[in-house]
C-alpha positions, 0 to 999 in steps of 0.5 A, a space after each residue: 439912616 441906613 445906606 442900604 448895605 444891610 448894616 446900621 454901622 458906619 464910619 471907618 470901622 465899618 469900612 474896614 470890616 467890609 473890606 476884610 470880609 470881601 477879601 476873605 470872600 475872594 480868597 475863598 472863591 477858588 475851589 480846592 482843586 485850584 490850590 491842589 493843582 497849584 501846589 502840584 505845579 510848584 512841587 515839580 520843575 517847569 520842564 514837567 509841564 512842558 515849559 521852557 523856564 529855569 524855575 517857577 515864579 508867581 506870574 508863570 504859575 498863574 499863567 500855567 493854572 489858566 493854561 491848564 484850564 483849572 480856572 479862568 483867571 488867578 492873580 500872582 498875588 493869590 498864587 503867592 498867598 496860597 503857596 505861602 501857607 504851605 511854605 512853598 517858594 519855587 522861585 528860589 533856588 539853593 545850590 547843593 552837592 549830590 553825594 556821589 562820593 560819600 564823605 568817607 575816611 579820606 575826607 575826615 583825614 584831610 579835613 583834620 589835617 587842614 584844621 591842624 595846619 590852620 589852628 595849631 601853633 607853628 614852630 619857628 621853622 614852619 610856615 603855612 601858605 594857602 595857594 591858588 589861582 585867579 584865572 582869566 582876569 581881563 583888563 577891560 579898558 573902557 571907551 570913556 574915562 571913569 568919572 569920580 564921585 560928585 555930590 549927589 552922584 556916584 562913581 560913573 563907569 562907562 558901560 562899554 569896554 574893549 577886550 585886551 586879553 587875559 592873565 592868571 594870578 598865582 597867589 600864596 597867602 601866609 595864614 599866620 601873618 596875612 601877607 600875600 605873595 603873587 605873580 601874574 602869568 599869561 598861561 596856567 600850566 605846571 610850568 607857571 606853577 613851578 616858576 611861582 614856587 621858585 619865586 617863593 623859594 627865593 623869597 622865603 628865608 632858608 631858616 624855614 625848613 618846613 614850608 606847608 602848601 595848602 591847595 586844591 586838587 587841580 592837576 596843575 598842582 600835582 602833575 609830573 613836572 611839579 612832583 619832580 620839582 618838589 622831590 628836589 625841594 624837600 622843604 615844600 610839603 603839599 597838602 590838598 583840600 578835600 574835593 569840593 571844599 575850596 572854601 577851607 583854603 584861606 587864600 579864597 578869602 584874600 581873593 574876595 578882598 582883591 575882587 572887591 577893592 581892586 578888580 571891581 569894574 576893571 578899567 586897565 589899558 592892557 594886561 601889563 597895566 592890570 598886572 602892575 595894579 595887582 602887584 601894587 595892591 599886594 604891596 599895599 595890602 601887605 602893609 596892613 596885613 592880618 590873618 583870618 581867624 580859624 578855630 578848631 570848633 568850626 572844623 568840628 562842626 563840619 565833621 559833625 555834619 558829615 558824620 550825621 549825613 553818613 549815618 542818615 545815608 
């Protein structure tokens, strides 16, 4: 018997066909100007439309299309479906660096120098230390003790904390054996940097006559006082990473380990307690230290991309 829908089919197959046809009708119910307006909005920043938003999402785009009087209503799901066909995802963002300063010959020279420092075989009189600072580390003592894990429950960390000052960690990472040197200071100036260099000078055997320091271009590393100190200590040779290329400094990888394993959800009584914990972590980590593997090929890829960019510019 017919059910009055103009079809003699019945059962699940008929229901699926009906729903599919209905969905296609919904998708086709908007005239082309709706999708065109939506695409235009998605290809512009919200500021152009007078909206105070960092970036668009499907809900806000749907609201804006209605606000502009293009259609009476439209769902966020329909917005996503329309944009996906054009590979538009304005709710996502990606950081990039505007090439105000081109990747010039100096960039290539510094990159090749770093590649040489990190990949070649060193003589017995050489050492390469990757050096940088972790700034503004806070102890953040919690208002209630941290609870250890229990069956069915993770570690529980009190949400509220107090502010008890901050400190800066100066660290140097041996690129060949993975051992780290570190010291904590209340301030980050040339004075503290020189103090750290003096500690390295005393800790590293005098048999090392060429101590290469790889660091970034912050003024603390090349100020007048630092230059005077380096002139009196010729075994220290400083090499600077290219601008905006701190990722080529291996100590940054070591810092990420420190953050994950010791400085996640900090809960220390005060700055001295935090400093003691960091020093202990360095000692324990050095017992199982290992270097990070850098290859010439990784630098060749980076230089090839830079060359391609310069040719296209």
